[in-house]
C-alpha positions, 0 to 999 in steps of 0.5 A: 021185759017190755012189751016190744021185747016180748012181741019180738021173742014171740015172733022169733019163736013163730018163725022158728016154728014155721021153718020146714023140717028137713026129711031124708030123701029116699032113693028111687029104685029104677023101674023095670022099663027104665032099666030096659031102656037104659040097657038098650041104649047102652047096647046101641052105643056099643054097636055104634062104636063097633060099627064105626071103630071096628073097620078102622081097627081092622085096617090098622091091624091088617096094615101091619100084619104078616101071614093072617089066615083063618082060623087064626084070631091074630096075625102070626107076625108083624111087618112094615113090608106093605108100607114099603110096598106102597111107598116104593110103587111109583104108580101109587106115589103118583096117584098120591101126588095127583090127589094133593094137586087136584083137591086144592085146585078144585077147592079154590075154583069152587070158592071162586065160583060159589062164594059170589053166588052164596053172597047173592043168595044171602043178600038178594031176594030174586025170582027163582032163588029157592028153586036154584038153591034146591037144584044145587042141593039136588046134584047130590041127591041122585046117583052121579054115574048117570050124570058122569056118563052124560058129561062124558059125551060132552067131554069127548066133543070138547076134547076134555077126556083124559085132561086135567081140566076135565077132572077138575070140572068133574070134581067140582060137581061134588063141592057145589052144594057145600060151597054154596049152602054153608056160606049162604047160611053164614052170610045170612046170619050176619046182621045187616045193621053191622054193615049199615053202621060201617057204611054210615061211618064212610066205609065203601062196599068192598071195605065193608065186605072185607072188614065186617062181612067176610070175617064174621062169615069166615068160620062157615066158609072155612067149614065149606072149604074143608068139606069141599076139599074132602069131597074132591079128594075122595071123588072116584067115579067121575075121576075114573071115567074122565081121567083114565089113563092119564090121571089116576088119583088115590080113590081111583087107584083103590080099584087096582089095589083091591084087584091086583094087590094083597089085602095088606097093601090095600089096607095101607093105602086106605089108611093113607086115604083116610088121614087127610079126612081125619086131620082136616075134620079135626081142624074144623071140629070146633066149627062143625060142632058149633053148628056151622054145618047144620046152619048150612041146611037151614036156609029160608 
């Protein structure tokens, strides 16, 4: 064997000798503190699920139950009588119709008013910008009943009490924060270099907005419109104050149901009132979970 071959064998043996030896890993036993924290976390999750899902389960059971009195743990029989009661009642049917008339109108009106303002907040740094943004957010930071009562005095002088327009204006208040803050954040997230590149190739301002800016901001605007629709759909106090007796929507009808109808009928109506929220939030789930909602409250 030559000297070169002997040196290679020696090096190979040295490399083999330096290879680390795999040792069996020992499984760590959880410490008492970690076990307690894990148990508390499990209890917290279960309590949260019971708190969130429990009322929905109770409503579902109540809506189909017959006679259900204490101390019975379960209804004596099941029935669809309460669903027929709700759908056969003309006043309840009219309130459903009105709710689905007001909410789209308010959403479109809110978009027409707030989206240009959101674009201005995003693209222009003018004096008082932050103050105006915070003031818009402050509309939802205080109890609204005082604001509604103050508005009622103005509405009386303008003959807006008990009118369709008066209810629309009242419901607009709850949509402003969503329709302004979230689209502002969506517009701000778009790099201006994309708009400048479109202008460099000859696109005009409107073409840049509708071909570049708006498509990129559309997910945030979509989330804002969903939340605005739900805010208008669920608004009760202002609608009750301004709309009575001509315009009674589903949330305001709940007052009558709780006072004058059996609990089962109120449960049916509550489920019908919750269905649009569940469906629309399911449609917007991808964008909400993607951070569009959180971005709306991070405007600098």
